[in-house]
N, C-alpha and C positions, 0 to 999 in steps of 0.2 A: 038681170041676172047675168055674171061675169061667165063667160064659157072658159071650160080649161083648155090651155093646150096641150097638145101630144107632141112628143120629142119622139126623136130618131136619136141613134149613136153611133159613132164610129170609132175606130180606133187609128192611130197613124205609130208604126213603131220603126226607130229609129237605132239601128243596132251596127255598133264600130266594134271591128275584132282587127287586134292588131298584135305586134311583136316586133319591136325596133322601127325602120323606114317599113317594112310591109305591112299596109293595115287595107282595110277594105269596107266602107258604109254602106250602107243598105238602106231603102225605106221601105216597108210595107204597109198598105193599106187595109184597114180591115171593114169594110162596107156595112153599113145597117141589116144586108138581106143574107147574111154569112158569108160574103166571097171575101179572097185574100189576093192583094192584087202584088206584085212587087210593082212600085213609081219610081224607081231607084233613077231612072233615065230622065226624070220630070225636072230634076234638079240635084242641087249635093247638099243643099242646108236645110235643114229644120223647117225655119223661119222660108223660105221660097216654098215649100209644102204646105206650111201654114197658112201664108197668102192666099196662094190656090185653093186648100180648100175654104178660104172665106170668102172669097171671092165665088164660093158656091154656096153662098150662105151656113157655111162649118161656124160655129164657135167652139171655141178652146175652153172646155171644162175644166180640167185639171192635168197638170203633168206629172211623173215620175220618171223615178231614174236609179239603176240597179249600177252598180260599178264591180267590178273581177280584177283586182290588180295583182293575182298571185303570179299567176304565170302568164306571160303577156299580158296583156289589155283588152276586159270585155267592157263595154260598156252598150247598154239596151236604156232607150227615153221611150217612153211612154205619152203621148199625147191624146187624152177621151176629149172628143169633140161631140157636140151635138148641134140640130135645128130642128125647126119647126114643122110637123107631116104637115106636105103639102092638103 
């Protein structure tokens, strides 16, 4: 009989806020246990953060983007990840 795989999930959120030449990019990690951690210092691109998560066994499941360009610019990218429970 095949054994069912149990998963845990996490979320990486990249937020870009800017107007003209002034902008700020931040990365927040929402862990499977409910934690919220600012991981901006670990890299300045989503790829750097996704590769770091991949080395810890996380797999990208989906990505979503919200963009609001009405006043200034705001972009929010959400990266949903999963990995098997140990």
